[in-house]
C-alpha positions in Angstrom: -116.9 -92.0 2.1 -116.4 -93.6 5.5 -118.3 -96.7 4.4 -116.0 -97.0 1.4 -112.9 -96.9 3.6 -114.4 -99.5 5.9 -115.2 -101.8 3.0 -111.8 -101.4 1.5 -110.3 -102.2 4.9 -112.3 -105.4 5.2 -111.4 -106.4 1.7 -107.7 -105.9 2.3 -107.9 -107.9 5.5 -109.7 -110.7 3.7 -107.0 -110.7 1.0 -104.2 -110.7 3.5 -105.8 -113.6 5.4 -106.4 -115.7 2.3 -102.8 -115.3 1.1 -101.3 -115.9 4.5 -98.8 -118.7 4.9 -101.0 -120.9 7.2 -103.8 -120.8 4.7 -101.4 -121.7 1.8 -99.9 -124.5 3.8 -103.3 -125.9 4.7 -104.4 -125.9 1.0 -101.1 -127.5 -0.1 -101.4 -130.2 2.6 -105.0 -130.9 1.6 -104.0 -131.3 -2.0 -101.2 -133.7 -1.1 -103.4 -135.7 1.1 -106.1 -136.0 -1.6 -103.4 -137.1 -4.1 -102.1 -139.8 -1.7 -105.6 -141.0 -0.9 -106.4 -141.3 -4.6 -103.3 -143.4 -5.3 -103.7 -145.7 -2.3 -107.4 -146.0 -1.4 -109.5 -145.1 -4.5 -111.7 -147.8 -5.9 -112.2 -145.8 -9.1 -111.1 -148.2 -11.8 -108.7 -146.0 -13.8 -106.9 -144.8 -10.6 -106.9 -148.3 -9.1 -105.7 -150.1 -12.2 -102.8 -147.7 -12.9 -101.5 -147.9 -9.3 -102.2 -151.6 -8.7 -98.6 -152.7 -8.6 -97.6 -149.8 -6.3 -100.3 -150.8 -3.9 -99.1 -154.4 -3.8 -95.4 -153.4 -3.4 -96.1 -151.1 -0.5 -97.1 -154.2 1.6 -99.1 -152.1 4.1 -102.1 -151.4 1.9 -104.1 -154.2 0.4 -106.4 -153.7 -2.5 -108.3 -157.0 -2.6 
């Protein structure tokens, strides 16, 4: 029974850590950074072609 309590404690700690605010903020920031990178720096043709004019109007990021 003691091993079950210990395992339950570890599981609860893992869940608490995973759902903590710093972890959520890290995941959200990573998702935003990936989206911005895809818009501005991707050479994948569908992503590049659909955002071509935005890249030129930004004036800081060249695409050619």
